[in-house]
C-alpha positions as a printed Julia matrix, in Angstrom:
371×3 Matrix{Float64}:
  87.84  105.75   96.28
  91.64  105.69   97.03
  92.48  107.3    93.82
  89.84  109.82   94.22
  91.42  111.05   97.54
  95.25  111.59   95.91
  94.02  112.68   92.9
  92.04  115.36   94.57
  95.07  116.3    96.76
  96.99  117.45   93.53
  95.44  120.75   92.88
  96.23  121.65   96.43
  99.69  120.33   96.4
 100.86  121.64   93.3
 100.12  125.12   94.56
 102.97  124.89   97.36
 104.09  121.53   97.98
 107.9   122.24   97.55
 107.52  125.89   99.48
 109.35  126.65  102.53
 106.97  128.73  103.78
 105.77  128.85  107.44
 102.54  126.91  107.83
  99.58  127.72  110.47
  97.67  125.05  111.99
  94.62  124.55  113.83
  93.42  121.51  115.75
  90.29  121.45  117.35
  88.9   118.42  119.15
  86.27  117.27  121.42
  87.26  114.87  124.41
  84.11  112.93  126.06
  84.58  113.53  129.87
  88.18  115.01  129.43
  87.41  118.31  131.23
  90.6   119.29  132.96
  92.95  117.36  130.91
  95.84  118.38  128.92
  96.03  117.57  125.11
  99.74  117.81  123.87
 101.34  118.32  120.57
 104.74  116.67  120.13
 107.4   116.39  118.0
 110.09  113.54  117.91
 113.52  114.78  118.26
 115.04  111.32  118.67
 114.74  107.59  119.44
 111.9   107.7   122.01
 112.36  111.27  122.52
 109.9   113.89  122.35
 109.67  117.84  122.5
 106.41  119.5   123.6
 105.48  121.9   120.72
 102.21  122.77  122.32
  99.28  122.05  124.53
  96.03  122.7   125.21
  93.6   122.13  128.46
  90.05  120.51  127.75
  87.1   122.67  129.21
  83.56  121.72  128.29
  84.75  118.95  126.77
  86.56  120.77  124.09
  90.19  121.8   123.14
  92.09  124.13  120.72
  95.24  124.89  119.62
  96.69  127.11  117.17
 100.46  127.69  116.17
 103.03  128.21  113.16
 105.58  125.81  111.94
 108.28  126.34  109.49
 106.99  123.69  107.05
 104.92  120.74  106.58
 105.82  118.33  109.22
 104.67  115.44  111.28
 103.96  115.54  114.67
 102.13  113.45  117.61
  99.06  114.38  119.12
  98.78  112.56  122.8
  95.43  112.27  124.51
  96.35  110.91  127.65
  97.42  107.08  126.71
  96.28  107.45  123.29
  98.88  109.29  120.95
  98.34  109.46  116.97
 100.29  110.69  114.14
  99.03  113.85  112.5
 100.49  115.74  109.43
 100.36  119.66  109.83
  99.81  121.01  106.51
  97.79  124.24  106.98
  94.58  122.99  106.77
  92.5   122.85  110.19
  92.37  119.45  111.89
  89.42  118.05  113.89
  89.55  115.64  116.6
  87.05  113.44  118.35
  87.91  111.37  121.53
  85.13  109.11  122.48
  85.39  107.39  125.69
  85.27  103.64  125.6
  83.42  101.05  127.28
  84.37   97.32  128.66
  82.1    94.12  127.87
  79.88   95.18  130.8
  79.32   98.82  129.47
  81.43  100.5   132.15
  83.66  103.54  131.1
  87.32  103.03  130.93
  89.93  104.97  130.82
  90.58  104.38  127.1
  89.3   106.52  124.16
  88.64  106.24  120.43
  90.37  109.14  118.77
  89.03  110.04  115.11
  91.19  112.69  113.26
  90.14  114.17  109.76
  89.83  117.47  108.09
  93.48  117.61  106.8
  93.93  115.9   102.95
  97.41  114.56  104.04
  95.72  113.35  107.03
  93.42  111.16  104.63
  96.47  109.37  103.09
  98.23  108.62  106.36
  94.8   107.34  107.65
  94.18  105.28  104.26
  97.9   103.91  104.56
  97.27  102.97  108.03
  94.06  100.62  107.11
  95.98   99.22  104.25
  98.94   98.32  106.52
  96.99   97.03  109.1
  94.67   94.76  106.32
  98.22   93.34  105.48
  98.81   92.23  108.99
  95.51   90.87  109.85
  95.61   88.95  106.43
  98.88   87.51  107.32
  97.98   86.28  110.7
  94.62   85.08  109.34
  96.61   83.33  106.67
  98.94   81.37  108.98
  95.87   80.88  111.71
  94.01   79.2   108.46
  97.19   76.95  107.38
  97.31   75.51  110.69
  94.09   74.48  110.75
  94.43   72.26  107.85
  98.35   71.59  108.21
  97.49   67.51  108.51
  95.52   67.66  105.14
  98.05   68.1   102.34
  95.44   68.71   99.71
  93.8    71.35  101.94
  97.01   73.09  102.9
  97.96   73.67   99.5
  94.53   74.98   98.45
  94.75   77.17  101.48
  98.19   78.47  100.75
  97.32   79.22   96.96
  94.4    81.05   98.78
  96.33   83.14  101.18
  98.61   83.95   98.31
  96.21   85.3    96.21
  94.76   87.6    98.97
  98.32   88.69   99.69
  99.06   89.68   95.86
  95.62   91.27   96.02
  96.46   93.44   98.91
  99.65   94.15   97.59
  98.18   95.36   94.41
  95.84   97.7    95.87
  98.75   99.26   98.09
 100.85   99.76   94.59
  98.29  101.49   93.21
  97.36  103.49   96.15
 100.93  104.72   96.41
 101.62  105.09   92.76
  98.3   107.12   92.55
  99.79  109.79   95.3
 103.28  110.4    93.98
 102.49  114.39   94.6
 101.39  113.98   98.21
 103.62  114.94  100.97
 102.03  112.22  103.47
 103.11  109.26  101.16
 106.97  110.35  101.89
 106.02  109.03  105.35
 104.01  105.97  104.21
 106.91  104.88  101.97
 109.78  105.34  104.83
 107.92  103.94  107.13
 105.59  101.1   106.17
 106.57  100.5   102.46
 110.2   100.23  103.61
 109.49   97.94  106.39
 107.29   95.5   104.54
 108.62   95.49  100.88
 111.92   94.92   99.11
 114.16   98.03   98.6
 113.41   97.8    94.96
 109.87   98.34   95.58
 110.86  101.24   97.95
 113.19  102.7    95.51
 110.57  102.49   92.72
 108.04  104.46   94.68
 110.39  107.16   95.48
 111.88  107.78   92.26
 108.03  108.31   91.0
 107.49  111.15   93.16
 107.21  114.65   91.9
 109.99  116.54   91.8
 108.3   119.25   94.14
 108.07  116.39   96.61
 111.51  115.02   96.79
 112.36  118.97   97.32
 110.02  119.26  100.53
 111.12  118.92  103.8
 109.54  115.45  104.17
 111.31  114.83  100.83
 114.47  115.26  102.04
 113.6   113.23  105.23
 112.69  110.36  102.79
 115.89  110.73  100.86
 118.04  110.82  104.18
 116.07  107.23  104.87
 116.55  105.97  101.45
 120.05  106.37  101.98
 120.28  104.25  104.95
 118.07  101.63  103.45
 120.66  101.56  100.69
 123.54  100.62  102.51
 121.32   97.65  104.13
 121.12   96.22  100.94
 122.88   93.87   98.59
 125.68   95.68   97.34
 125.7    97.88  100.23
 128.28   98.27  103.46
 127.09   96.72  106.31
 126.8    99.43  109.11
 129.0    98.76  111.75
 127.99   97.33  114.9
 129.4    98.05  118.51
 127.72   95.91  121.25
 128.71   94.08  124.33
 129.0    90.47  124.43
 128.13   88.36  127.17
 131.5    88.81  128.78
 130.82   92.58  128.72
 133.45   93.13  126.47
 132.92   94.93  123.5
 132.84   93.04  119.92
 132.75   95.4   116.6
 130.92   94.06  113.19
 134.14   95.5   111.49
 136.49   93.38  113.38
 135.9    90.56  111.4
 136.84   92.24  108.32
 138.66   89.59  106.1
 136.33   86.75  106.91
 132.85   85.95  105.67
 130.14   86.89  108.03
 126.61   85.91  108.75
 124.97   88.36  110.71
 121.93   87.0   112.39
 119.23   88.97  114.27
 117.64   86.48  116.69
 116.36   85.85  119.98
 115.97   83.4   122.72
 112.07   83.62  122.35
 112.02   83.21  118.6
 110.56   79.91  117.92
 111.74   80.28  113.66
 115.05   81.46  114.87
 115.7    78.42  117.1
 114.42   75.94  114.19
 117.03   77.52  112.02
 119.89   76.86  114.57
 120.58   72.9   113.13
 121.47   74.52  109.44
 123.4    77.6   110.94
 125.63   75.48  113.08
 125.94   72.87  110.31
 127.43   75.7   107.85
 129.38   77.04  110.73
 131.19   73.8   111.51
 132.01   73.23  108.08
 133.88   76.69  107.62
 134.64   78.2   111.02
 138.45   77.44  109.95
 138.07   78.34  106.83
 137.4    82.34  107.37
 134.08   82.13  108.14
 132.33   83.57  111.13
 128.68   84.19  112.51
 127.92   87.68  114.22
 124.69   86.98  116.6
 122.97   90.13  117.67
 119.93   89.2   120.21
 116.94   91.12  120.5
 116.67   89.77  123.88
 115.71   92.39  126.69
 117.04   89.49  129.71
 120.72   88.78  129.72
 119.62   85.61  131.61
 117.58   84.52  128.98
 119.87   85.44  126.31
 122.95   83.49  127.88
 120.83   80.41  129.09
 119.72   79.96  125.07
 123.16   80.28  124.13
 124.38   77.75  126.31
 121.31   75.22  125.9
 121.46   75.69  122.16
 125.41   75.44  121.89
 125.72   78.34  119.78
 129.64   78.54  119.68
 129.89   81.86  117.61
 129.98   85.72  118.62
 127.1    86.73  120.5
 126.22   90.58  121.44
 123.28   92.63  122.26
 121.99   95.99  124.09
 119.58   93.82  125.92
 116.96   96.33  124.8
 114.51   94.13  122.86
 112.85   95.44  120.0
 114.3    98.88  120.77
 117.98   97.76  120.03
 119.46  100.82  118.02
 121.15   98.37  115.7
 117.83   96.76  114.58
 116.68  100.28  114.25
 119.65  100.92  111.95
 119.28   97.45  109.98
 115.11   98.0   109.76
 114.61   94.79  111.31
 111.13   94.37  111.91
 111.06   90.45  112.21
 113.09   87.72  113.01
 115.18   85.8   112.25
 117.0    88.45  110.07
 120.32   87.28  108.28
 122.92   89.61  106.37
 125.83   87.2   104.8
 128.77   89.68  104.37
 131.98   89.38  102.02
 135.47   89.59  103.29
 135.19   93.48  102.71
 131.95   93.9   104.8
 129.6    94.11  101.77
 125.94   92.74  101.91
 126.16   89.5    99.32
 122.67   88.29  100.63
 119.98   88.59  102.65
 117.54   86.09  104.7
 119.04   82.7   103.22
 117.72   79.83  104.85
 118.53   76.2   104.94
 119.74   75.09  101.62
 120.08   78.03  100.0
 122.47   79.81  103.2
 124.64   76.3   102.51
 124.88   76.6    99.01
 126.0    80.52   99.27
 128.49   79.82  101.82
 130.25   76.83   99.81
 130.3    79.5    96.86
 132.83   81.34   98.65
 135.17   78.47   99.52
 134.98   76.47   96.35
């Protein structure tokens, strides 16, 4: 079914996937009990910044928007609190917003939004389902292993079963992306979901597999820029500079540590796995701090008291900085941090030499610098 969706796109996309001709769009839909409300079509122009491109007032529970854009591009369709990504590719898009109810059957101010009609939109929908499936499988796997944590035999068999399920969905995702190499929408899938969940080598392979027409398109050029950034935050790349505030209010740049080996550590006071790794990290720090090793900790906290209390409580004597914007930290966006702890080991020139080392692996790698 997945392959059929993608193969069905090829004939359409081959006709104009690389062209920059203006694209017209038509978005029509129904919004249950939405009379008088306004539907907005928005474009993301910066971090959490949007520009309203079009709007329509709901009348008789229906709305319609028509217009043109320079090229195929992604937009945000906002119906009240609900926002959906859509790809405007010149094909009509149909939207249905059905009002939801609570457990007592009473209507609530929340809607189930269904979008269909665009071939490229179908790609985004399928990708979202696969992404959600992978996330849910990961949560289910962790829950299952917690339930049998005191039974080593059951724990081992459960772990193997979870790994098999993960491999199955990874293979399904791989087949899906490979079969959509002629799709514009897949560029967004690669640049967001794939880049977030898989190693850079996988992202690069998927990009290289795209057709020349897709690479030359506007979405393809955006993905190329994304690839350039991703390449810089992987092994072999020079770590992008960071300039954030320390607890005392002074700026400390990551680049100011050139000439030392540096562990760049993304963490937070509320992160259990981060705190569990503290004894290992502290042991490495104490052993090599006087030999040219430093730790640059970037906290994803949003409350200064919680951040500073954690530093004091756990006795973390190395460099600490934060934007105090939580997951909206600009540096976390640059480094593609989607989970913590996230660690980068840098050499004296600021080049990334290893990522996400834990325990003995971290000790051995740092020891190799000084032996």
